[in-house]
N, C-alpha and C positions, 0 to 999 in steps of 0.2 A: 504494500500500500504506500502510495506516495504522500509526502507531506504537503499540506495546503500552502500555497504561495501567499504569504501575508505581506510581501514587500509592497510598498506604496500606501499602506494603511497609515492614517495620521492619528488615530485615537487609541487603538488597541495597545495595551501596555504603557500608556502614557497617562499622566494626570491631565484631565480635561475639564475645563469649566463648562458647566451645563449651559446649553444654548437657551436663550430667553424666549425664542419663538421658533415655530417650525420652518420658517423661511430661511433662517440662518443655520439651522441644524444640518450637520453633514452626515448623510447616509453613505455608508461604504459597502463594498461588495468584495467577495473573494471568489476565485474560481472553484467550481465543484470538481471534485476528483472522480465523480461518477457520471460523467457525460454519457448519454445514451441509456441510462437507467432511470426509469420513472419512479420517484418516491415522493412522499409528502413530508414537508417540513412544517411544523406548527410552532407558533409563538403565542403565548397567552399572557395578557397584561390585565390581571384582575383588579388593579388599582389605578386605572387610567383616570386622569383628571384634566379638565379644561374649565373654561369660564363661560357662563352665559354672556353672549355679546350685548344683551340689552341691560341686564341687571348687575353683571359682574359677579354674580353668585357662583359658587363652584358646582360643577357637574361631574358625576362619577360614572364610570362604565367598566365593564368587564369585556375586554376585546380579545377575540381569537382570530388569528391570521393563519391560514393554511395556504401553502403554495407548492407547486411541482416545478423544481428548477429546470432551466434549460441552459446550463453552462455557468450560472452564477448563483451564489448564496449571499444573503444579506449578512453582514458582520453584526453579531448580536449586540456588542457594546454600542455601536453606532445606532442601532435600532432602539435600544433602551434610552439613549440620550435624546433621540428624535422624539420618541413618545413622551418623554419627560418634558420636552420643550412646550408641550401643549398646556402645561400646568397654569401658566399665566396668560394664555392665549384665549381670546374671546371668539367663539365660533359656535354655530348651531351644531347639534349632534350629527346631522346628515353631512354637513361640511367637513367636520373632523373625520368621520368614518370614510367617506369617499375620497377625501384628500390623502389620507394615509395610504389607502389601497392604490390610488393612481400614482402616487410618488414611488411606491415599491414596484409597480409595473414598469414605470419609466426607467428605474434603476436596473431592474433584473431581467426584464423581458422574459418572465417565466412562461412555461407551457400553460400554466393555469394558476389562478389565485382567487381566493375567496376571503371575505372578512365578515365577521359577525360582531356587531357592537351592541352589547346588552346594557343599555343605559338605565341607571336607577331612577326612580320616579322624581319628577320635578313638577310641582303643582298638582300632585296626585296622579300624574300620567307617566308611566314608563314609556320610553321610545326606544325601540330596537331597530337597528339599521343593518341590512344585509346587502352584499354585492359580490358578484363574481365575474370573471372575465368571459365565461362561457362554460361549455360542458367540460368536465375534467377528462384527462386522458383515460382511455379505456384500460381497465385492469388495475388502476391504482386503488389502494385501500383508503377510504375516506371515513375515519371515525366520526361519530357525532361530536359536535363541538362541546358537549358536556355541560352546557349552561342551561339551567332550568328557566323556563319563561317566568316572568314575574307573577307571583300569586299573592293577592291581598288576603285579608283576614276572612273574607266572605265565602 
């Protein structure tokens, strides 16, 4: 098995100041050592935070990102810092979710990507946002995202 080429990465193994917004956050990629093999990579961010663009109040979500690489993998530290950059960023739930997905698609050009963002209730209404690039490659194993839909007391 060959070692992953990490040359050219600017954040891995370095002390990095957290970016203050998603536009300035640097997402990095590394080559996949398994080109030609379809497999699913999952990232789960159970404590995602952003701000309501109208009130400035915090919004919280459990985000699950699944993708099938086609040559590139997202470097996980850069993804963690990117997701953290939303902490003081004002955007609607839909904008955060689709923006994250499209930025990853632009960076990685994966064979397939899906995102599930399970937002906690605000104003008594939970908002869940789902998006994917299309049908997944045939034969890949896609586990359930493992997040229960919101259930109130009723």
